C-alpha positions in Angstrom: -50.1 -39.6 40.2 -50.3 -39.0 36.6 -52.6 -35.9 37.8 -49.0 -34.9 40.0 -46.8 -35.6 36.9 -48.9 -32.9 34.9 -49.0 -30.5 37.7 -45.6 -30.6 37.9 -44.5 -31.6 34.7 -47.4 -28.1 33.9 -45.3 -25.8 36.7 -42.4 -27.0 34.6 -43.6 -25.9 31.5 -44.5 -22.5 32.7 -41.0 -21.9 34.1 -39.3 -22.7 30.6 -41.6 -19.9 29.5 -41.3 -17.3 32.4 -37.2 -17.9 31.8 -37.8 -17.5 28.1 -39.9 -14.1 28.3 -37.4 -12.9 31.1 -34.6 -13.8 28.6 -36.2 -12.3 25.5 -35.4 -8.7 26.9 -32.0 -8.7 27.3 -31.8 -9.9 23.3 -29.8 -7.6 21.5 -31.8 -5.1 19.2 -29.3 -5.3 16.1 -32.1 -3.6 13.5 -32.4 0.0 15.8 -28.4 -0.2 16.7 -27.7 -0.8 12.9 -30.5 2.2 12.4 -28.7 4.3 14.3 -24.9 3.9 13.8 -26.0 4.7 10.1 -28.1 7.4 11.2 -24.5 8.5 12.7 -22.8 7.7 9.9 -24.9 10.0 7.9 -24.7 12.8 9.9 -21.2 12.4 10.5 -20.4 12.1 6.5 -23.2 15.5 5.9 -21.2 17.3 8.2 -17.7 16.3 7.0 -19.0 16.5 3.0 -20.4 20.3 4.7 -16.9 21.0 5.8 -14.8 19.9 2.6 -17.3 22.0 0.5 -17.7 25.3 2.6 -13.6 25.1 3.3 -12.8 24.3 -0.3 -15.3 26.4 -2.9 -14.9 29.2 -0.2 -12.0 31.2 0.3 -9.3 28.8 0.6 -6.4 31.0 1.9 -6.2 34.2 4.2 -3.7 35.9 1.8 -1.1 37.7 2.5 -0.6 41.6 1.4 2.3 41.7 -0.8 4.4 44.9 -0.6 6.6 45.9 -3.7 9.4 48.8 -4.0 8.9 50.8 -6.8 9.8 49.1 -10.4 13.2 50.6 -12.2 12.3 52.7 -14.9 14.5 52.5 -17.8 14.7 55.5 -20.9 17.1 57.4 -22.6 19.1 60.0 -20.7 17.7 58.0 -17.3 20.8 59.4 -14.2 22.0 55.4 -13.5 25.4 53.7 -12.9 25.5 50.4 -14.7 26.9 49.0 -11.4 23.4 49.8 -9.9 21.3 48.6 -12.4 23.6 44.8 -12.0 22.8 45.0 -8.4 19.1 45.8 -9.7 19.1 42.9 -11.7 21.0 40.8 -9.1 18.1 42.3 -6.6 15.3 40.9 -8.5 16.5 37.1 -9.3 18.4 37.6 -12.4 20.8 35.4 -13.8 23.7 36.0 -15.6 24.3 34.1 -19.0 26.1 34.5 -21.9 23.0 35.0 -24.3 19.1 36.0 -22.4 17.2 32.6 -23.1 14.2 32.6 -20.5 12.9 35.2 -18.9 14.7 36.2 -16.2 18.3 36.0 -17.9 20.9 39.0 -18.6 24.2 39.2 -20.0 27.0 42.2 -19.6 29.1 43.2 -22.4 30.9 46.4 -20.3 28.7 49.1 -20.7 25.7 47.2 -22.6 23.2 44.8 -21.5 20.9 42.3 -22.7 18.3 40.8 -20.7 15.3 39.1 -21.1 12.3 40.7 -18.7 9.7 39.5 -16.5 6.3 40.0 -17.5 4.6 41.6 -14.9 0.4 43.1 -13.8 1.3 46.9 -12.7 -1.8 49.0 -11.7 -1.6 50.6 -14.9 -1.9 47.4 -16.8 0.2 44.7 -17.6 3.9 45.0 -18.7 5.2 42.3 -21.6 8.3 40.1 -21.1 10.6 41.4 -23.2 14.4 41.5 -25.1 15.7 43.9 -24.9 19.8 45.9 -24.8 20.4 48.9 -22.2 23.6 51.3 -23.5 25.3 52.7 -20.7 27.4 55.8 -21.5 28.9 57.2 -18.1 26.3 57.1 -15.5 23.5 57.8 -17.6 21.0 55.5 -20.0 22.2 56.1 -23.7 19.4 53.9 -25.6 17.0 50.7 -25.2 15.9 48.7 -27.3 14.7 45.5 -28.4 16.8 42.9 -29.2 14.4 40.8 -31.9 13.7 44.2 -33.8 16.0 46.6 -33.4 13.3 49.4 -32.5 13.9 52.1 -30.2 12.0 52.0 -26.6 11.0 55.1 -25.1 10.4 53.5 -21.6 10.4 50.4 -19.7 9.7 49.3 -17.0 11.4 46.3 -15.2 9.2 44.2 -12.6 9.3 45.7 -9.3 10.8 43.9 -6.0 8.9 42.3 -3.5 9.9 44.1 0.2 7.7 42.7 2.1 4.4 40.6 3.3 1.4 41.5 6.1 0.8 38.0 6.6 -2.2 36.6 8.6 -2.4 35.7 12.2 -1.1 32.0 11.6 1.8 33.2 10.0 1.4 31.3 6.3 2.3 32.3 3.7 2.0 31.2 0.2 2.1 32.9 -3.3 -1.1 31.4 -5.3 -0.1 29.6 -8.7 -2.9 28.5 -11.8 -2.3 24.7 -12.8 -2.0 26.1 -16.5 1.3 27.9 -14.6 3.1 25.6 -13.1 5.7 23.6 -15.5 4.4 20.2 -16.3 7.5 18.8 -15.5 7.0 19.6 -11.8 3.9 18.2 -11.8 4.8 14.7 -13.7 7.6 14.4 -11.1 5.4 15.0 -7.7 2.4 12.2 -8.8 5.8 10.2 -9.7 7.1 10.7 -6.2 3.9 11.2 -4.3 1.3 9.3 -5.5 2.0 7.7 -9.5 -2.2 6.3 -9.3 -3.4 9.8 -8.5 -4.9 10.3 -11.8 -6.6 6.6 -11.4 -7.9 6.6 -8.1 -10.6 8.2 -6.3 -8.8 9.7 -3.1 -7.8 7.0 -1.3 -5.2 4.0 -2.9 -4.7 0.6 -1.2 -2.0 -0.3 -3.9 -0.3 2.7 -3.4 0.4 1.4 0.3 1.0 -2.1 -0.5 3.6 -0.5 -3.5 5.2 1.8 -0.9 5.9 -0.7 1.4 7.4 -3.3 -0.7 9.5 -0.1 -2.0 10.5 0.3 1.2 11.8 -2.6 2.2 13.6 -3.1 -1.1 15.5 0.4 -0.1 15.7 -0.4 3.8 14.2 3.0 4.6 11.5 5.4 3.4 11.2 6.1 -0.1 7.8 6.4 -0.9 4.5 7.1 1.1 1.1 5.2 1.3 -0.6 8.2 1.4 -2.5 9.8 -1.6 -2.0 13.6 -3.1 -5.6 13.9 -2.0 -4.9 12.7 1.7 -2.8 15.2 2.0 -4.3 17.7 0.9 -7.1 16.9 3.6 -4.7 16.3 6.4 -3.2 19.8 5.8 -6.1 22.0 4.8 -8.8 20.5 6.8 -7.4 18.2 9.4 -5.2 18.9 12.8 -1.4 17.1 13.3 -3.3 14.8 16.0 -2.0 11.7 15.2 -5.5 9.6 15.9 -7.6 7.0 14.3 -10.2 9.3 14.4 -8.3 11.8 12.8 -7.1 9.2 9.9 -11.2 8.0 9.7 -11.5 11.7 8.8 -8.9 12.0 6.3 -10.2 8.8 4.6 -13.3 9.9 4.2 -12.7 13.8 3.5 -10.6 12.3 0.2 -12.9 10.7 -1.0 -15.7 13.4 -0.6 -13.5 15.8 -2.2 -12.9 13.4 -5.1 -16.5 13.0 -5.4 -16.8 16.6 -6.1 -14.0 18.4 -7.8 -12.0 17.6 -10.7 -8.4 16.2 -10.2 -6.9 19.0 -11.7 -8.9 21.5 -9.3 -7.7 18.9 -6.3 -4.1 19.3 -7.5 -3.9 23.1 -7.9 -5.2 22.6 -4.3 -2.4 21.0 -2.9 0.3 22.6 -5.3 -0.4 25.9 -3.6 -0.9 24.7 0.4 1.7 21.9 0.9 4.0 23.0 3.6 7.9 23.2 2.0 9.6 25.2 4.8 10.1 27.7 7.1 11.9 31.3 7.4 11.1 32.3 11.4 8.3 33.1 11.8 6.8 32.6 8.4 5.6 29.3 7.2 6.4 28.7 3.5 3.4 27.1 1.8 2.8 26.0 -2.1 5.8 25.4 -4.8 5.0 29.0 -5.8 6.6 30.9 -2.6 8.7 27.4 -2.1 10.6 28.9 -5.9 10.9 32.2 -4.7 12.5 31.8 -1.4 15.2 28.8 -2.2 16.1 30.0 -5.8 14.7 33.3 -6.5 12.8 32.9 -9.1 8.8 31.7 -10.4 8.1 28.2 -11.5 8.4 28.8 -14.9 12.8 29.3 -14.8 13.3 26.1 -12.5 16.0 23.6 -13.8 15.2 19.8 -13.0 17.8 20.0 -10.0 15.3 22.8 -8.7 12.2 21.1 -9.2 13.4 17.9 -7.7 14.8 19.1 -4.7 11.5 20.9 -4.1 9.7 17.8 -4.8 12.5 16.4 -2.0 11.0 18.8 0.7 7.3 17.4 0.5 8.8 14.9 2.4 9.3 16.5 5.5 11.1 20.3 4.9 12.9 20.2 8.1 14.5 17.2 7.8 15.4 17.7 4.6 16.4 21.3 5.2 18.6 22.5 2.2 20.0 25.2 4.2 20.7 23.4 7.6 21.0 19.8 6.0 22.5 19.8 2.6 23.3 16.9 2.8 20.4 14.7 3.4 18.7 16.9 0.7 21.3 16.1 -2.0 20.6 12.8 -1.3 16.8 13.1 -1.1 17.0 15.5 -4.4 19.1 12.6 -5.9 16.5 9.6 -5.3 14.0 11.9 -6.6 15.7 12.6 -9.9 16.3 9.0 -10.1 12.2 8.3 -9.8 11.5 10.7 -12.2 13.7 8.8 -14.9 12.4 5.8 -14.3 8.6 7.3 -14.7 10.3 9.2 -18.1 9.5 12.9 -16.4 13.3 13.4 -17.6 15.6 11.0 -19.9 19.1 9.8 -18.5 21.1 12.7 -19.7 18.9 15.1 -17.9 19.3 13.4 -14.5 22.9 12.9 -14.8 23.6 16.3 -15.5 21.1 17.5 -12.9 22.4 15.4 -10.3 26.1 16.8 -11.2 24.8 20.3 -10.3 24.9 22.1 -6.4 21.5 23.1 -4.6 22.5 26.5 -5.5 19.9 27.5 -2.4 20.0 31.1 -1.5 20.9 31.7 2.1 18.2 34.1 2.6 14.8 33.8 1.5 14.6 36.2 -1.3 10.8 37.1 -1.3 9.1 38.8 1.6 11.8 39.0 4.0 10.1 42.5 5.6 14.0 43.5 5.4 12.8 47.0 5.7 10.6 47.5 9.0 11.2 51.2 9.0 10.0 51.8 5.7 6.7 49.2 6.2 5.8 51.2 9.0 5.0 53.9 6.9 3.3 52.5 4.3 1.3 50.4 7.3 0.1 53.8 9.1 -0.6 55.1 5.1 -2.6 51.7 4.5 -4.8 52.2 8.0 -6.3 55.2 6.4 -8.2 53.3 3.7 -7.8 49.8 4.9 -9.0 47.3 7.9 -6.2 45.1 9.2 -7.9 41.7 8.6 -8.0 42.6 5.2 -4.4 43.8 4.8 -4.1 40.4 6.4 -6.1 38.1 4.6 -7.1 39.1 1.3 -3.9 38.8 -1.1 -3.5 42.7 -1.7 -0.4 43.6 -3.8 0.3 47.1 -2.7 3.4 49.4 -4.8 5.2 51.4 -2.7 7.8 54.2 -3.7 10.8 52.8 -2.1 13.5 53.0 -4.1 16.0 49.7 -3.0 19.3 51.2 -4.6 18.4 54.4 -2.7 17.9 52.4 0.3 20.7 50.2 0.1 22.8 53.4 0.2 21.4 55.2 2.5 21.4 52.6 5.3 25.2 52.2 4.6 26.0 55.2 4.6 24.3 55.9 8.1 25.9 52.8 9.3 29.2 53.3 8.4 29.6 57.1 9.0 28.3 56.4 12.8 31.1 53.7 13.4 33.7 56.1 11.7 32.3 59.0 14.2 32.4 56.7 16.9 36.4 55.6 15.9 37.4 58.9 15.4 35.5 60.5 18.6 36.7 58.0 20.7 32.5 57.2 21.8 31.2 54.3 22.7 30.5 51.6 20.0 26.8 51.3 19.5 26.8 54.9 21.2 25.3 57.0 18.0 22.1 55.9 16.8 20.2 57.7 13.3 17.9 58.3 11.1 17.3 59.0 7.7 14.4 60.0 5.0 14.9 60.1 1.0 12.0 61.9 -1.0 11.8 63.1 -4.7 11.8 66.8 -4.7 9.3 66.9 -7.3 6.8 64.2 -5.8 6.9 63.9 -2.1 7.6 60.0 -2.6 9.4 58.3 -0.2 11.9 56.5 -2.0 14.6 55.1 1.1 13.6 55.6 4.9 16.2 54.5 8.0 15.0 54.2 11.3 18.3 52.4 12.8 21.5 52.1 12.5 21.4 48.4 12.0 18.2 49.4 9.4 17.0 45.6 9.8 16.1 46.1 13.4 12.6 46.2 14.1 12.0 48.2 16.9 11.9 52.2 17.7 11.9 53.3 14.5 13.5 57.0 15.3 12.7 58.0 11.2 8.7 58.0 12.0 8.8 58.0 16.0 12.1 59.9 17.3 11.1 63.5 18.7 13.8 65.4 19.1 14.5 69.3 18.9 16.0 70.4 15.5 18.1 73.7 16.2 18.7 75.4 13.8 16.8 73.7 11.0 13.7 75.8 11.4 15.9 79.3 10.8 14.8 79.0 6.8 11.4 79.4 8.0 11.7 82.0 10.3 13.6 83.8 7.4 10.9 82.8 5.1 8.3 84.4 7.2 10.2 87.3 7.0 10.4 87.5 3.3 7.1 86.9 2.3 6.1 89.5 4.8 4.8 92.2 1.9 8.0 94.7 1.4 9.6 94.6 4.9 12.5 92.5 4.6 15.4 91.9 1.7 18.8 89.4 1.5 20.4 92.9 2.4 18.3 93.8 5.4 20.7 94.8 8.2 19.8 92.6 11.8 21.1 93.4 14.9 23.4 91.2 16.2 24.1 92.7 20.2 23.5 91.0 23.3 19.8 90.4 23.2 17.6 89.2 27.4 14.3 87.7 27.0 12.0 86.0 29.5 11.8 83.0 28.9 8.5 80.2 29.3 8.1 80.3 32.9 9.2 83.7 33.0 13.5 83.3 33.7 16.0 85.2 31.4 16.7 84.2 28.7 20.6 85.4 27.1 20.3 83.7 23.5 23.9 83.2 22.3 26.2 82.6 18.9 27.2 79.6 18.3 31.1 81.2 18.6 29.8 83.3 22.5 30.9 86.7 19.2 28.7 89.5 18.8 29.0 91.2 15.0 27.1 94.6 16.0 25.2 93.8 12.2 24.7 91.5 9.9 23.1 91.6 6.6 19.6 89.0 6.9 21.2 87.0 4.1 24.3 86.2 6.0 22.6 85.9 8.8 21.2 82.8 7.4 24.5 81.2 6.0 26.1 81.1 9.0 23.0 80.4 11.4 23.8 82.9 13.6 21.4 82.6 17.0 20.8 86.3 18.3 19.8 88.2 14.8 18.0 85.6 14.1 16.2 86.1 17.4 15.8 89.7 17.1 14.0 89.0 13.6 11.9 86.9 15.3 10.7 89.0 17.8 10.0 91.7 14.9 7.8 89.2 13.3 5.8 87.9 16.2 5.7 84.3 17.0 2.5 83.7 15.8 3.7 84.5 12.3 6.3 81.8 12.5 3.7 79.2 13.3 1.0 79.9 10.6 3.8 79.5 8.2 4.2 76.2 9.2 1.2 75.4 9.9 0.5 76.2 6.1 2.9 74.1 5.3 1.7 70.9 6.8 3.0 70.5 10.7 0.4 69.3 12.7 2.1 69.5 16.2 0.7 72.2 18.6 3.5 74.5 18.5 4.8 76.6 21.8 4.6 80.4 21.0 7.2 81.4 22.6 10.7 82.8 21.5 13.2 79.5 22.4 10.8 78.7 19.5 13.0 80.4 16.4 16.7 78.6 17.9 14.4 75.4 17.4 13.3 74.6 20.5 11.0 72.1 19.5 10.8 68.4 18.8 10.1 67.4 15.5 10.4 63.8 14.0 12.5 63.7 11.6 9.6 62.5 9.0 8.1 66.1 9.7 11.2 67.8 9.0 11.1 66.6 6.0 7.3 67.5 5.3 8.7 71.1 6.4 11.4 71.1 3.7 9.5 69.4 0.9 8.2 72.7 0.6 11.1 74.0 0.2 12.4 72.1 -2.9 9.1 72.5 -4.7 9.5 75.8 -4.6 6.6 76.8 -2.5 3.8 73.2 -3.2 2.7 71.2 -0.6 3.0 68.3 -1.8 2.3 65.0 1.4 4.7 62.6 1.6 3.4 59.4 0.3 4.8 55.6 0.7 2.2 54.2 -1.4 1.4 54.5 -5.2 -1.3 51.7 -5.7 -3.1 48.9 -4.1 -4.7 46.0 -6.3 -6.4 42.5 -5.6 -4.7 39.9 -5.6 -7.1 39.7 -9.2 -5.3 43.0 -10.3 -8.2 45.5 -10.0 -7.1 48.9 -9.0 -8.8 49.6 -5.4 -7.3 52.9 -4.8 -4.6 55.1 -6.3 -2.4 57.8 -4.4 -2.6 60.7 -6.8 0.1 63.2 -6.7 -1.6 66.1 -4.1 0.0 69.3 -4.6 -1.1 72.8 -3.5 0.5 76.4 -3.3 0.9 77.5 0.7 4.1 80.0 0.0 4.5 81.7 -3.1 7.0 81.1 -4.7 9.4 83.9 -4.3 9.9 84.2 -1.3 10.8 80.9 -1.3 12.9 81.2 -4.4 15.3 83.6 -2.3 15.5 81.2 0.7 16.5 78.5 -1.4 19.1 80.4 -2.9 20.5 81.0 0.3 20.2 77.8 1.4 22.3 77.1 -2.1 25.1 79.7 -0.1 24.8 77.8 2.8 26.6 75.0 1.2 29.0 77.2 -1.4 30.2 79.4 1.6 27.9 79.3 5.1 27.6 75.8 7.9 27.5 72.7 5.3 30.5 74.1 3.4 32.3 70.9 3.7 29.9 70.1 0.9 31.2 72.8 -1.4 34.6 71.5 -1.3 33.2 67.9 -1.8 31.1 68.4 -5.0 31.7 71.9 -6.3 29.9 75.1 -6.4 27.7 73.9 -9.5 26.4 71.2 -8.2 24.2 74.0 -6.7 23.3 71.7 -3.5 21.1 73.4 -0.8 21.0 72.6 3.1 20.6 73.3 6.2 22.2 71.9 9.3 21.1 72.3 12.7 22.4 72.0 15.7 20.7 71.6 19.7 21.9 73.1 23.0 25.2 70.6 24.7 25.4 68.9 20.8 22.6 66.6 21.8 21.5 66.6 17.9 23.3 66.9 15.3 20.9 67.4 12.2 21.3 67.9 7.9 18.2 68.9 5.4 19.3 69.1 2.2 18.1 69.1 -1.6 19.6 68.1 -4.7 18.0 68.6 -8.0 16.9 64.9 -7.7 16.6 64.3 -3.8 15.8 65.8 -0.6 17.5 63.6 2.5 17.1 64.6 5.8 19.5 63.1 8.4 20.1 63.2 12.0 22.5 61.8 14.6 22.4 61.6 18.7 22.3 59.1 21.5 18.4 57.5 22.7 19.3 58.8 26.2 19.5 62.1 24.9 23.3 62.6 26.4 25.2 65.1 24.6 27.7 63.5 22.1 29.8 66.3 21.2 28.4 66.7 17.5 27.3 69.4 15.5 25.0 69.6 12.0 28.5 69.3 10.5 30.3 67.2 12.2 27.7 64.1 12.6 24.7 64.5 10.2 26.4 66.1 7.2 29.2 63.8 6.2 26.5 60.4 6.5 23.8 63.2 3.7 27.9 63.4 1.7 28.4 60.1 1.9 24.9 59.0 0.2 25.0 61.7 -2.6 28.1 60.9 -2.8 26.5 56.8 -3.3 23.6 57.8 -6.0 25.5 61.2 -7.6 24.9 64.7 -6.9 22.1 65.4 -9.7 22.5 69.5 -10.3 20.0 71.8 -8.6 19.0 74.9 -11.2 16.3 76.7 -9.1 13.3 77.7 -11.1 13.5 81.3 -11.1 10.0 82.6 -11.3 8.4 85.6 -12.6 9.0 88.9 -10.4 12.6 88.1 -9.1 15.4 89.8 -10.5 19.2 89.9 -9.8 20.5 93.0 -7.9 24.1 93.7 -7.1 24.8 94.1 -3.9 27.9 95.4 -1.8 28.7 93.8 1.5 30.4 96.3 3.1 27.0 98.4 2.9 24.2 96.3 1.7 23.2 98.7 -1.0 23.7 98.3 -4.7 26.9 97.5 -6.5 28.8 97.8 -9.8 32.5 97.1 -10.7 34.2 99.4 -8.3 32.8 97.7 -5.5 35.8 94.9 -4.5 33.2 92.7 -2.0 30.3 92.5 -4.1 27.7 89.5 -4.5 25.1 88.8 -6.5 21.7 88.1 -4.7 17.9 88.1 -5.7 15.5 89.8 -4.9 11.7 90.4 -5.4 11.1 93.0 -7.8 11.0 96.4 -6.6 12.4 96.0 -3.4 16.4 96.0 -3.8 18.0 99.3 -2.5 17.6 101.8 -4.8 20.7 104.0 -3.1 24.1 102.9 -4.5 27.6 102.0 -2.3 29.6 104.1 -1.5 32.5 102.2 -3.4 30.0 102.3 -6.9 30.3 104.5 -10.0 26.4 104.9 -9.6 27.2 106.2 -5.8 28.4 109.9 -3.9 31.9 107.7 -3.6 35.5 109.5 -4.5 35.0 107.0 -7.2 31.9 108.4 -9.0 30.6 109.1 -12.2 31.3 112.3 -11.7 35.4 111.7 -10.5 35.6 109.6 -12.6 35.1 112.1 -16.1 37.9 114.0 -14.6 40.4 110.8 -14.0 
């Protein structure tokens, strides 16, 4: 019995042991799991740490290229209307004050201005801020002086207006600021509202979460958040907007890592430049630097307490508190921020009370990179494409200084839009049926100062100034006549041309019979008068005598790169060019025979202010100055007595404007190209469907040009007479030399030795009855 019990007992013992062995196979290996978890956690932290350091220490932001207009130069004697000067100041965000106390202030007393300019880094050095006086005499600057010392200023520049940005692909925009450039009051307000423990915590703050909860319960709404500034930076800078537990864990860990590697000032500076503060169409407004310009049109250093409070208020929710769409919400939030600023000692009670009484004062449209000049910007980008990669323009923060004159641009687009509307009303045309383009340059340097590609200048669609190829009509005639006058000893302004019926073969062998505009023939006409009256048949006959190749060669030397058809119709402008290409040709006439490639860029700087590229003036003489002078003086007569006489009536012969009208078949295109002593402008008017509109060059484009000239002011044109030119009196009836005995004589220029040697019958030196010999017996 005992043996059986022992055996059963042994079996039970063996079973228990077996069960214990089987059970031990399911025991959880906590040590190994903890080791794996530790390895995974360490790997996760290492990965987060690398992400934080690489992104934070590398290129932190893809910065857009900033595009600036020309700076306004001030010096005694400059042609500038006081009203235009005031408009420039307002475009730059200057504030009218009783006295000038800080940069960005101005005051006006009649024709005298006081202003406090802003410092700005140009391509050739920094222009420091200064308190200046500017006195006008009529429409010119009389003197410029320093208010502190009274000393005269020979030349100074205002900071240029930013006219555009070339954005990164994600459309973020920001103006980087250094911490020392940020007003201490803004920093203190931000910390007081968003993270009071910022200087004490290490990235996360449980105490801040608890305090925010209590404050929100007391207020009955959300007045404080629990996230630290470091956490907010991590969320915006590194993470997505997903509301998941993993993202929150990443946020907390990365905030701790960021605080481990970088000091508070570095984190705060990054936050000031990264925080999202609004939307301008497709453009996202990031950072306080840009937000200050966008909402108030001024730099951070010039913000008032209530403006600082509004920007800090927007951190909570830029869309919800948008001051343009929800002004009441924005004001309530701003006033709450002002109260918190007062409680934390950032401002005193009196300042807070005064700030709460002031309006929001935000702009209806952001004044920064609004890209209000898309046609001009297209030209800028085309010229930049020759030297820079697109990704550099979108990310490197380049500063691009252009030639655009904001005052002239405004006047050009206003003249075009208003005149096209008037033409449609006067002629019963459908509203909006006419379109147009304007290109304006400086006559001396080829800088494009204004460019309009649509009657709606802000439209970013088809750019007619650069891309509309239309027949140019009679605009080509000055170059046909220049070819003749450049031919050695062959033609002068007093050469007779035949004006009689003519039949030629067209491009496909069909008969072509050119006609004058009035369908009349004059028998013969002087070369000068044929150009002044824009006669077609004499021009074609002149071209046939020269040969089409000579005219084409001249146009190519003047910079035209397009292949031209070698047919007689070329002489009457049966060639399609853009307004910009036409401007390039007329620029050679305006400069006295020098080819000056049109340019829209002056310089390109890195965001650190280092010059990358300068775009110097390039000049090459391509046509002798003498023949160009003969053509230019004849173009002045076009305005005095020819097809553009309406300009002569409006501005007077003393203005010396030189220009040429252009009209194409069936009145499809209306052109005018003209220049005064300061600017060349080319205007085209037509329909996008190339339909007839019933407007000649004088009836359409010339009127736009005239309105623009009146708006900007005409600078008298006195042509520089080159050596080897002499003025000779010519009898219009005979084309020979005239004197006081001739009733219809004119003074015309001739290349030395080319003027007619024979005297007209009416001249005292001639052989007529009024000659000198007959006079001896009178």
